[in-house]
N, C-alpha and C positions, 0 to 999 in steps of 0.2 A: 667518440661520434658516436650518431645517434645510432642506434639500432635498427639492423634492415629489416628482422622479422620480430613480429608479436606473432603471439598465438595464445589464445582462450579458447580451452573446450570445454563445454563442459557436458557430462555424460548425466542423464538423471532418468531415476529410477524411482517409477509412481506406481506402486502394483498394489491392491486393495482387496483381502479377502473376507469373508465376511464367514461367520459361524455362529448357531445360534446369537444374532444380536450381536456379534463383536466384530467390528471392521476393522483391519490393521493395514495404514499404508506408509509410505516413505518416498526420501530422495536423497539422491546423493550428489558429486559436481566435484569437479579439481577444475584449477583454473591457472593459468597462465601470461601475465600482462610485462612488457616490455617498460612500461607505467614514462613512454618516453626520456627526458637525462638522466632518469632517475634508475634505481638498484631495479633489475627485474623481481617479481613477487609468483610463488604460487601456493596457491590455498584450494582448501578444501571445507565441507562441508556434508554434514550426514544427521537427518531427523528421520524417528521416527514416531508416527502417533498412531495412539487408539481409543475405538472409540464404542463404546458399549450405550447398547438401545434397547429399553425397556419401559414398553405402551409406550406412552408419553416423558417419561426420565431419561434423560442423555447427559456419558461423563464420559470427558477426553480427557487423555492426557498424552501427551509431548517430550520429546525427549532428543536433546543431542548429544551423537553420538560417534561424532569424530574427535574424540583424545581418549586419555587411559584409562576416565570413568568415566562412563554416560550421565547426564547430569541433565534433571528434571529440568522441564522450561513452561509447564502448565498445568493445572491440573483444577478441571472448570466441572460444574453440574446443574445442568438445566434440568427444570419443568414446569409443566404448564396444565391449571386446574382452572378451566372454561378462561374467564376474560385475565385472570392470573398467571403473572408469569413470575417465577421462582429461580434466582440462580447467584450460584456459590464458586468465589475464587477463591481455593483452599492453596496455593500458592504463593507464596509473597521471594520473589528474588531479583535478581539482575534485569529481567521480563518489564519492571515498569520503570528499573533506571536507564537504560540505553535505546536510544531510536535505532533500529536496527537500518533503514532508510539515508543517514545522516552518518552513525557514529557516536553522536553527541550524547551531551546527559541533562537529569533534570534533574530538580534533588532527590533523593531519597527519601522514600514514602512505604507506607505498610497497605499493598493495594491490596488483600485480602478483603474478603469479607462477603454479605448476602445482600441481593439488590432486592425488589419485592416489585413489581409493578404492576399497574390494572391498566389495560386501554381497553373504553369506556366510549364508543360511537356513539356521536351526538349530531345527530343531520348528517350533513359528509363531509364531518370533524372526526379525527382521533383524539382524545386527550387521552395521555400516559405520567402515572406518576408513581416515583420511586422512593424507595425510604431514603434519601438523603432527601427528599425534597424540591428536586424538583418536577415540575410539568412541564409538560409536550403538547402542544396541539398541533396540528398535524391534518393536511386535506388538501384536495387539486379541486377547484374551480376557473372554468373556464379553458380548460388546458395549463393552469399556470399552478407548481406544486410548494406549497408554502408547508415555512414547519415553525414554531418558534417557541423555543424553551425557554423558562423562566429558572433564572436559576442565579446562587452566590458568586460571587463574583464578576457578573456581567450575563445579562441578556444574548441569548443571538436568536435569529432569525433568518431564514433563509427558502429563496424565492426562485423559483427554475423551471423551462419554460423552453418549447419549440415558437419560435416567430417569422416566418418565411424564409422558412433552407437554414433558420440558424438556431444554435442551444445555445439558450443565452440562462446562467446563474449569477446569481448576488444575491452576498453574505453579509451581513452585517453583527458582526460578534463587539460586547461591552464600548458598540461607539464609532470603532471600525468597518470599514466596508473594503470588499473585496471583491474583483467577479473576471466574470470568464466567457468567452466569447469560441464557438466551433461552426466552422461553416465548410462546405463544402463550393466551390469554386474552379471548370473547368476539369475537373476528376484530381483538384487537386486539395486535400485535407488540409484547411488552415485552424488553427488553435492560437489564441493570445488572451492573455488576465492580465487585471493589473498590474500586476509586478514584472511588464514590462517582455514578457517571456513571451516566446511568440514559436514554433514548430508548425512546418508545411510538411509534409508526404504526398508522394503521386508516384501510380507506377513507372519503370524503367525497364521496356526490353526485358520481361520478364521478371524483372526484379522492384522493389521494395525500396526506392529513395527519401530521407527524412534526411531533413537539415532544420537545426533546431536553433536558436540565439539562447542564454539561457542570462538573467540578467540578473547584475552586481547583486551581492544579501550582505546587508550590515550587523556586525557583532550584536546578540543577543544575549543575556545571563538566564540561568534556570530556573525556575521557578516548579513549585508543585505539582503544579501544572502543565506544565510547555517546557519545553526540550531546548538545553544554549541553542545557538547560533555561528557558528562559526563566519568568519565573515568573506566573502568568495568575492573577485573580482569578477567582469562578465567577460563570459565564452561561447564559442559555436562548437555546436557536434553537426558532421557528416557520417549518415551511417548506410549501409546499402546492403540490405539484407533478400534471401531467396529458401522459397523454401521446394525443396527436391520430393521425386514422386518417391525417392527410399522412404521418408518420414520425418528425414534428419532436415537441418536449416541452416545456414551457415550467411554468416555478418560480418561485414567490415565495419570496422569507425573509427573515426578522429577527431581528436579533439584536442580543440587550441588551448584550453586550460594547460594540460601539460606537457601539449606536443606530441602527443603518444599517438600509436596505430595500436588499435584491436580486433584480431580475428578470432572469430567463435565458430564452434562446430557445436552444432547440439541436439538433442533427440528425447523428448519424452512418452512415455507410455503407461 
């Protein structure tokens, strides 16, 4: 018999302390979900980020601490000298393998390295060049923002604009075109994209209700630059959320994907 109660509680601690150019921030959460007809599960997450700044140079170190032995998740340094930006990625591990949004993986590749980019404004456009040979030209003309990147493996061109109350974005990557459209009709925020995914959000007696339809996804294998994709049938979700005067937020979400009900209490400060 389907569980009658689902509780998904998230507590987030986000505090920042700065001393002599050093900032420390952190976040932690614990969650419980009934997972529909599947076994319920409890998950934990705790992360710490340290940022050191000296003049125009910034060093960022991040660590995952919800385990017996804390693990490094990132180490990056960046500096700017006039129009030249130098960025160094000094950590190579699972950070380059797993897509945190889907849990899917891509082919392992070494992602450490140094990127040197030069941003040179030419009229209303900006030209950028990095050490991999990618050239990017971007700018805004007549309210339309356009960016074009010429690189090995396929060029990418993106155009975005707000026209007649609609936010429109079109992207062409290596010959494949995708688009998204967002607008507000009678107080309802609507979004639609080329994958046939639709979202509608509107106020409901002090709450916010969001109804979403997620389009089916076909299986795709991983490459050195893209993550693998697992096949998913189309499904819908209905979420009701409310912000409390105490600073916390409550929400309830039903998903037809696995017939699950999730109750969530969260706080961030």
